[in-house]
Every structure is written in C-alpha cells, then in structure tokens.
C-alpha positions in Angstrom: -29.2 71.4 -21.9 -26.6 69.1 -23.6 -26.2 65.4 -23.4 -23.7 62.9 -21.9 -21.7 60.2 -23.9 -24.1 57.5 -23.0 -27.2 59.6 -23.9 -25.7 60.5 -27.3 -24.7 57.0 -28.2 -28.1 55.6 -27.3 -29.8 58.3 -29.2 -27.8 57.6 -32.4 -28.8 53.9 -32.0 -32.5 54.5 -31.3 -33.7 56.5 -34.2 -31.7 59.7 -33.5 -34.2 61.4 -31.3 -32.6 63.0 -28.0 -32.9 60.7 -25.1 -32.9 61.8 -21.4 -32.7 60.1 -17.9 -35.8 58.0 -17.3 -36.5 57.2 -21.0 -36.7 53.7 -22.2 -35.2 53.1 -25.6 -34.8 50.2 -27.9 -31.3 50.5 -29.3 -29.7 48.8 -32.4 -26.6 46.8 -31.5 -23.3 46.9 -33.4 -21.9 43.8 -31.8 -23.4 40.9 -29.8 -20.9 38.7 -27.9 -21.9 35.2 -26.6 -19.7 33.3 -24.2 -19.0 29.6 -23.7 -20.5 29.5 -20.2 -24.1 30.1 -21.5 -24.0 27.0 -23.6 -24.2 24.8 -20.6 -22.9 25.9 -17.3 -25.9 28.1 -16.6 -28.4 25.8 -18.3 -27.6 27.0 -21.7 -29.8 28.6 -24.3 -31.8 27.0 -27.1 -30.2 27.6 -30.5 -32.5 30.1 -32.4 -33.8 29.5 -35.8 -31.9 32.4 -37.1 -29.6 35.2 -35.9 -29.9 38.9 -37.0 -26.4 39.2 -38.6 -23.5 36.6 -38.2 -21.0 39.4 -39.0 -22.1 41.3 -35.9 -21.9 38.3 -33.5 -18.8 37.1 -31.7 -18.5 33.9 -29.7 -15.7 33.6 -27.2 -14.6 30.7 -25.0 -13.1 32.1 -21.9 -14.7 30.7 -18.8 -14.2 27.0 -19.3 -11.4 26.7 -21.8 -10.0 24.1 -22.1 -13.0 22.3 -20.8 -12.4 21.3 -17.1 -15.3 18.8 -17.0 -17.5 16.6 -19.1 -20.4 19.1 -18.7 -18.1 21.9 -19.9 -16.9 19.8 -22.8 -20.5 19.2 -23.9 -21.2 22.9 -23.6 -18.2 23.7 -25.8 -19.5 21.2 -28.4 -22.9 23.0 -28.4 -21.0 26.3 -28.8 -19.1 24.9 -31.9 -22.3 23.7 -33.4 -23.9 27.1 -33.0 -21.0 28.9 -34.5 -21.0 26.4 -37.5 -24.7 26.6 -38.0 -24.8 30.4 -38.5 -21.3 30.8 -40.0 -20.0 33.1 -37.3 -16.4 34.0 -38.2 -15.6 36.0 -35.0 -15.0 32.8 -33.0 -12.4 32.7 -30.2 -11.8 29.1 -29.2 -8.8 27.0 -28.1 -5.6 28.6 -29.4 -7.2 31.8 -30.4 -9.0 32.3 -27.1 -8.8 34.8 -24.3 -11.1 36.7 -21.9 -13.8 38.2 -23.9 -13.3 41.8 -22.9 -9.5 41.6 -23.5 -9.7 40.0 -27.0 -12.4 42.3 -28.2 -10.2 45.2 -27.5 -7.0 43.5 -28.8 -8.8 42.7 -32.1 -10.4 46.1 -32.5 -13.9 44.8 -32.4 -15.1 47.2 -29.6 -14.8 50.7 -31.0 -15.7 54.3 -30.1 -19.4 55.2 -30.7 -20.5 51.6 -30.9 -23.1 49.7 -28.9 -22.0 46.2 -27.6 -24.0 43.6 -25.6 -22.6 40.5 -24.0 -23.8 37.9 -21.4 -21.1 38.9 -18.9 -21.5 41.7 -16.4 -18.0 43.1 -17.0 -18.8 44.0 -20.5 -18.6 47.7 -19.4 -14.8 47.1 -19.9 -15.2 48.3 -23.5 -16.3 51.7 -22.2 -12.5 52.5 -21.9 -12.7 52.6 -25.7 -15.7 55.0 -25.8 -17.9 52.1 -26.6 -21.4 51.7 -24.9 -21.2 48.3 -23.5 -22.9 46.3 -20.7 -24.0 42.8 -19.8 -27.4 41.4 -20.5 -29.4 38.5 -19.0 -30.0 35.4 -21.0 -33.5 36.3 -22.2 -32.3 39.7 -23.4 -29.3 38.2 -25.0 -31.4 35.7 -26.9 -33.4 38.7 -28.2 -30.2 40.5 -29.1 -28.9 37.5 -31.1 -32.2 37.2 -33.0 -33.1 40.8 -33.5 -29.9 42.8 -33.0 -31.5 45.1 -30.4 -31.7 45.6 -26.7 -33.8 47.8 -24.5 -32.3 50.2 -22.0 -33.6 52.6 -19.3 -31.5 55.7 -19.7 -29.9 56.5 -16.4 -28.4 59.8 -15.1 -24.7 60.2 -15.4 -22.1 60.8 -12.7 -18.9 62.4 -13.8 -15.5 61.7 -12.1 -12.8 64.2 -12.5 -9.4 62.7 -11.6 -6.8 65.3 -10.7 -3.1 64.9 -9.8 -0.7 62.0 -10.4 -0.5 58.6 -8.9 2.3 58.0 -6.6 4.8 55.0 -7.0 3.1 51.6 -6.5 -0.4 53.2 -6.6 -2.6 52.2 -9.6 -5.9 52.9 -11.2 -7.3 49.8 -9.3 -6.6 51.8 -6.1 -8.6 54.6 -7.5 -11.6 52.3 -8.0 -11.2 50.9 -4.4 -11.2 54.4 -3.1 -14.3 55.3 -5.0 -16.1 52.1 -3.8 -15.0 52.7 -0.2 -15.8 56.5 -0.1 -18.8 56.7 -2.4 -20.4 53.2 -2.5 -22.4 52.0 -5.4 -24.1 53.9 -8.3 -27.0 51.7 -9.3 -28.8 52.7 -12.5 -26.2 55.4 -13.2 -23.7 55.8 -16.0 -20.2 56.8 -15.2 -17.9 59.3 -17.2 -14.2 59.7 -16.5 -12.3 62.9 -17.1 -9.4 64.9 -15.7 -5.7 65.3 -16.0 -5.0 61.9 -14.3 -7.3 60.3 -17.0 -5.6 62.0 -19.8 -2.3 60.7 -18.6 -3.6 57.2 -17.9 -2.6 54.4 -20.4 -5.3 52.1 -21.8 -4.5 49.4 -19.3 -5.5 51.6 -16.4 -8.6 52.7 -18.2 -9.7 49.1 -18.9 -9.3 48.4 -15.2 -11.5 51.3 -14.2 -14.1 50.5 -16.8 -14.2 46.8 -16.0 -14.4 47.2 -12.2 -17.2 49.8 -12.6 -19.4 46.8 -12.7 -18.7 46.4 -9.0 -20.2 49.9 -8.5 -23.5 48.6 -9.9 -23.5 51.2 -12.7 -25.1 50.8 -16.2 -22.3 52.1 -18.4 -18.7 53.3 -17.8 -17.4 55.6 -20.5 -14.2 57.4 -21.4 -13.7 60.1 -24.1 -11.8 59.2 -27.1 -8.4 61.0 -27.0 -4.9 60.6 -28.2 -4.3 57.6 -26.0 -7.4 55.8 -27.4 -6.4 56.8 -31.0 -2.9 55.4 -30.5 -4.2 52.2 -29.1 -6.6 51.6 -32.0 -4.2 52.7 -34.7 -3.6 49.6 -36.9 -6.0 47.4 -34.9 -9.5 48.9 -35.4 -11.5 46.4 -37.4 -13.5 49.2 -39.2 -13.8 53.0 -39.3 -15.4 54.5 -36.1 -16.9 57.7 -35.0 -16.1 58.8 -31.4 -18.7 60.4 -29.2 -17.9 63.3 -26.8 -20.3 64.7 -24.2 -21.7 68.1 -25.1 -19.9 71.0 -23.3 -23.2 71.7 -21.4 -24.0 68.0 -20.6 -26.2 67.5 -17.6 -24.7 65.4 -14.9 -26.5 64.2 -11.8 -23.3 64.7 -9.9 -19.6 65.6 -10.4 -17.0 64.1 -8.1 -13.5 65.3 -8.0 -10.7 63.1 -6.7 -7.1 64.0 -6.1 -5.3 60.8 -7.0 -1.9 62.0 -5.7 -3.3 61.6 -2.2 -4.2 57.9 -2.6 -2.2 54.8 -1.3 -2.5 51.1 -2.0 -5.9 50.0 -0.9 -7.3 46.5 -0.2 -11.0 45.6 -0.2 -11.9 43.3 2.6 -14.0 40.1 2.0 -17.6 39.8 1.0 -18.5 43.2 -0.4 -17.1 46.0 -2.4 -18.8 49.1 -1.1 -17.5 50.9 2.1 -15.1 48.1 2.8 -11.5 49.0 2.0 -8.4 49.7 4.2 -4.9 50.8 3.4 -2.7 47.8 2.6 -0.4 48.8 5.4 -3.2 48.5 7.9 -3.7 44.9 6.9 0.0 43.9 7.2 0.4 40.5 8.8 -2.9 39.0 7.5 -2.1 35.5 6.5 -2.9 34.3 3.0 -2.9 30.9 1.2 -3.3 32.1 -2.4 -2.3 35.2 -4.4 -3.9 35.6 -7.8 -3.3 38.0 -10.7 -5.5 37.9 -13.8 -9.0 38.4 -15.1 -10.5 41.1 -17.4 -9.5 43.6 -14.7 -5.8 42.9 -14.4 -4.7 40.3 -16.9 -2.9 42.5 -19.4 0.7 42.8 -20.3 1.3 45.8 -17.9 0.0 43.7 -15.1 2.5 41.0 -15.9 5.2 43.7 -16.0 4.3 45.0 -12.5 4.2 41.6 -11.0 7.5 40.5 -12.6 9.2 43.6 -11.4 8.3 43.0 -7.8 9.0 39.3 -8.0 12.4 39.6 -9.7 15.0 37.7 -7.6 12.4 36.9 -4.9 10.5 33.8 -4.0 6.8 33.1 -3.2 6.5 32.5 0.6 6.4 28.9 1.8 2.8 27.7 2.1 1.5 30.3 -0.5 0.5 29.6 -4.0 0.8 32.4 -6.5 -1.3 32.0 -9.7 -1.0 34.4 -12.7 -3.4 34.1 -15.5 -3.1 36.1 -18.7 -6.0 37.8 -20.3 -5.4 36.3 -23.7 -3.1 34.1 -25.7 -1.5 37.3 -27.1 -0.8 38.6 -23.6 0.8 35.2 -22.7 3.0 35.2 -25.8 4.2 38.8 -25.1 4.8 38.1 -21.5 7.0 35.1 -22.5 8.9 37.1 -25.1 9.6 39.8 -22.5 10.8 37.4 -19.9 8.0 38.1 -17.4 6.8 34.5 -17.4 10.3 33.2 -16.7 10.7 35.7 -13.8 7.4 34.8 -12.3 8.0 31.1 -12.6 11.5 31.3 -11.2 10.0 32.9 -8.2 7.6 30.0 -7.7 4.5 31.3 -9.4 2.2 29.2 -11.6 1.4 30.9 -14.9 -1.7 29.4 -16.5 -3.7 29.3 -19.7 -5.9 32.3 -20.4 -9.2 31.8 -18.7 -11.8 33.3 -16.4 -11.4 30.0 -14.4 -10.0 31.2 -11.1 -11.9 34.4 -10.9 -15.3 32.8 -11.0 -14.4 29.8 -8.9 -14.5 27.3 -11.8 -11.0 25.9 -12.1 -7.3 26.8 -12.0 -7.4 28.5 -8.7 -10.4 27.3 -6.7 -10.3 28.1 -2.9 -10.9 25.5 -0.3 -12.7 25.8 3.1 -11.1 28.4 5.4 -8.5 29.5 2.8 -7.5 33.2 2.4 -6.8 34.7 -1.0 -5.7 38.1 -2.2 -6.7 38.7 -5.8 -6.4 41.2 -8.5 -9.6 39.8 -10.2 -13.0 41.2 -10.0 -15.1 40.1 -7.1 -14.9 39.1 -3.4 -18.3 38.0 -2.4 -18.7 34.9 -0.4 -18.1 31.7 -2.5 -17.0 33.6 -5.6 -13.7 31.8 -6.0 -14.7 28.5 -4.5 -15.6 27.5 -1.0 -18.1 29.9 0.8 -15.9 29.4 3.8 -12.9 31.1 2.1 -12.1 34.7 2.4 -11.2 36.9 -0.6 -9.3 40.3 -0.4 -9.0 42.5 -3.5 -5.8 44.4 -4.3 -3.8 45.6 -7.2 -1.3 43.3 -9.0 1.6 45.1 -7.1 -0.2 44.4 -3.8 -0.9 40.8 -4.7 2.7 40.1 -5.7 4.1 41.8 -2.6 1.8 39.7 -0.5 2.8 36.5 -2.3 6.4 37.2 -1.3 5.8 37.9 2.3 3.0 35.3 2.9 0.8 38.0 4.4 -1.0 41.0 3.0 1.7 43.6 2.3 2.0 47.2 1.0 3.9 47.0 -2.2 5.9 50.2 -1.4 7.4 48.3 1.5 8.6 45.1 -0.2 
C-alpha cells in the first residue's frame, strides 16, 4: 500500500524509513518560526544558550506590532535581543512585518516538501504550498529551536475531493464552513485536497482552506504541487524545492467528495465551529456592531479586491465599524496601488496596519460587552476577539462587506 503526502514528507525527514499511521517519529525541521507573542505575552521563553541553525530560523512580529502596551514593548525588545544574539537574518519587524503565514509564503520561505514548525496553530496555512507545517507548544518549540527537530505522531489521512465550480459570491471559505458544519472536526487526522475545484482554485483560496483547517482540529492540511503552485513560487522561492505527491495507491482513512457548485454563502454562528453554520440568507437581519476582514485566513490582496468591489459607491451602515487589516505590508502597498484602500476608506472602513491584533482580541478591533461582530478571521469562541460577552459570527470577506453595508448579516448575492 502506498503513502500519503504527510507520510512521505515525514519519512523523508525521519531517516527515510516508511512511516504509517500510529508511528511516532522524530523529524528534522527545515524551518522554525518564532513569533513576537511568545517573548512576553504568554510568559515568554528563556533564551537558549544556542540554536541549531540561525539560517533555518525566522522570527516574525505579527501579534503585537507596533507594540500596543508596555508589556508588549518589553517583549518586542526581548525578541530583538534574541535575533541579535544569534544573528538571525530572517527577521520581520516593524516596516518589514506581516502575519507570519502570509510573509513566509510571500518570501518563498515555505516550500513544497519542507517541514516547518511555528508557535502558532494556524501554521498549517503553509500546507497550501505542499509544505508540512503545523503549530507546536512552547516546550516543543524550544526543543525545535535548539535541536532542529520535532516529534510527531503520524495520523491517518482524510482526502477531500472537491468537484464542480463555485457560484458567484461563494468562496473557498464557504467550503470550509460547509465541511465543519456537515462533517465536524478531524482530530489527529491529516487532510489532503484534490479534485477539479482545487485544480481551478487560486493560491489565495488554497491558503484559506489550509489555514482554517486548524479549526477542524487536524494535524496537517496539504495540497499537491501543481501548475498553480509552480506559478506562485516562480521568482519567489528562496531555494530549490522538491514537491511531494501522494502515491497512486495511497491509503486514506476516508475520502469525502463535495460538489462545491451546490454551496451558498455560509455563516458560522458564535462560540464553536463544528456543526454550527447556517446560510447567510437565513441570518438576514441579525444586527452587528463590527465587521472585520483580515487575518492569515483572509488578509490577502484578493480579499481586499472582493471587499472593495462590494463597497464601491456604498457606505458602512450607521452604528457599524468596518475594520480591514492586510496580511502584510506588501498586501497593504498593493491594495493602495490598486485603489482598494481608497474605495474602502471612502465607504467608511478603517484600514489598519498589518497585525493579528483584532483576530486574537489584542488590539485594533477589540469587542466590548454585548457587541456582535461578523468576521473573516479565524475563530469565534467565547472571548476570542475581546469581551466574553460579545458574539462572533464567521463569514467570507464578501459576506462581511455586505453585512457592513446593511448593518445586519447579509447574503452578499443580495447586496
């Protein structure tokens, strides 16, 4: 029996012997990514005496940049001392910064066939590039920084085959919402994506699916390397790479086929992801206080384009604040050059610095008691974006923009 993408990449980084579900392997890491938030907001980590290879370490300021508090400023200072101590050149701080999973892709650091570890749960975003990536806890991250290795329990793989063509104003995010609602979570599983809808899907959509796979509790979320991947990496890949495809006779725990042409805009209700979505049209009239577009899931230039298209010539509803956050400085500059920022601001939106701030409830979009937000970020659990008394609905950038205009949750096809 053949092997899946995850099994083959793990095998190549763990001595070359075949690995199977249930095995525990110690894998060599090609890239270890440390974030600003671990240097203070979560208690921080002690600076090690040495790191395994400075050239294989990246440090990214994305959660608290620029620093919104004295504690965050002190953490950023510790981060800079860490970078200077070990001569780390892949350093993304103020001016060069962006959300880690966005800048790693933009700069060609996450590549097909690689292993990548980061102290953020949405690291599976890089799986869109055929890169085996996931988040690690602080203890495992410290070991990864020092030794360049991480242990993994090999999980079974679930294969999604996406057939058909998405209808107007329906997006890959709606596919993920459908999967979460219909199939629930996949703890301990790896996900693979295939099918005609995947072949036709641009990288932005693949990044959205891979990123939000974290909300399905999976281990890894992986796409094949194809012509779309190759075109994206052409001229940006930081080094040569070797893609990994599944074997023709790969063994999957389950194969799930979805006709995406049957889907419509879906909104996830507050407090959980699994089995908790409704069509946007069924929630029409639900009052909102805030509409947010951004994060590693939907902070790319294509998301700005969608929002600007819906907002053009329209205004944010009275009593609603619309906040749009780019995934990186590069996204912001491109959105400015293409006129998207001007369109959004003319409509009453606030366009912010690139940061994870609103998504995790840190700054630039914190919710107060009793407030209701519809967001194209990553999570909707109680207290995620601020007050535990607030309510968070999840929708695509189109659904969020349409809702900002009407002042209530809206189906983007009807605005």
